[in-house]
C-alpha positions in Angstrom: 135.5 49.5 127.9 137.9 49.7 130.9 139.9 52.9 131.2 143.6 52.9 130.6 145.3 54.7 133.5 148.9 54.3 132.1 151.2 57.2 132.9 152.3 59.0 129.8 154.3 62.1 129.1 152.2 65.2 128.4 149.6 67.2 130.3 150.8 68.0 133.8 154.3 66.5 133.4 156.1 69.9 133.8 153.9 70.8 136.8 154.7 67.4 138.5 158.4 67.9 137.9 158.4 71.4 139.3 156.3 70.3 142.2 158.9 67.5 143.0 161.8 70.0 142.7 160.1 72.5 145.0 159.2 69.9 147.6 162.8 68.7 147.6 164.1 72.2 147.8 161.7 73.1 150.6 163.2 70.4 152.8 166.5 72.2 152.7 165.4 75.5 154.2 164.0 76.4 157.6 161.0 78.2 158.9 157.9 79.6 157.2 159.6 79.7 153.8 159.6 75.9 153.8 155.9 75.9 154.3 155.3 78.5 151.6 157.4 76.6 149.0 155.7 73.4 150.0 152.3 75.0 149.5 153.3 76.3 146.1 154.5 72.8 145.2 151.2 71.3 146.2 149.3 74.0 144.2 151.2 73.0 141.0 149.6 69.5 141.3 146.1 71.0 140.8 146.7 71.0 137.0 147.4 67.3 136.6 144.7 66.5 139.2 142.1 68.4 137.2 143.2 66.7 134.0 142.7 63.3 135.8 139.2 64.4 137.1 138.2 65.6 133.6 139.2 62.2 132.1 137.2 60.3 134.7 140.2 58.8 136.4 141.0 58.4 140.1 143.2 61.5 140.5 144.8 60.4 143.8 145.8 57.1 142.3 147.2 58.7 139.1 149.1 61.4 141.0 150.7 58.8 143.2 151.9 57.0 140.1 153.2 60.2 138.6 155.1 61.1 141.8 156.7 57.6 141.8 157.7 58.0 138.1 159.2 61.4 138.7 161.1 60.1 141.7 162.6 57.3 139.6 163.7 59.3 136.6 164.1 62.9 135.7 162.9 64.6 132.5 166.3 64.2 130.8 166.1 60.4 131.1 163.0 60.2 129.1 160.8 59.4 132.1 
């Protein structure tokens, strides 16, 4: 049966939202601190990436969908 790669709330949602917040914040500060915060934001995405891999999905595709969803709506809008 084909896999369903729909984006649903749950595992990795908090990490993706934190990653988005930190990426956005890192763009507002200069120097090496920007790189450090960006690296931390990227590291948070390891959790949803691993969940995708464990489920047999294309992690890159799913993470791109998740980033797009988190860019559209925040957690308080039921996204």
